Phi, psi and omega in degrees: 000130178252122179294155182303324182294334183268348180289140179276145178285156180294145178250012177239137180210166177257135179283123179253346176201150180223138177282178183287342183127190179243161181270125180280177181297333181272000178093354178275151178280130176263115184294156180277143183279345181256165178223165180303133180098345178292145170263127186234155174252126182235162183294156190303316184253029184281153167078180179240123181283122180266318181215175180302326184252002183239138182220131174266123185233136174286153179300327180295335180274353179275124184273331181183163176258128182268000000 
C-alpha cells in the first residue's frame, strides 16, 4: 500500500489553454509550439499547481507532445 503523500503526480497532461507566446529580445512575439487539446509530457517538478487538477507550466518545462 502506498500512502497518498508518497504517490507521484502524473507527468502527462492535456493542454486546456495556451498563451500568445513570449517576447523575444527583438520585441517580436515568439509563438508557442503547442496548442489547445495536445497531450504533453512535462518535467516532474514543473509548473505551479493552481488546483488539484490544474497546473500552469512554462513551455520550457514541456518535454514533448504525445
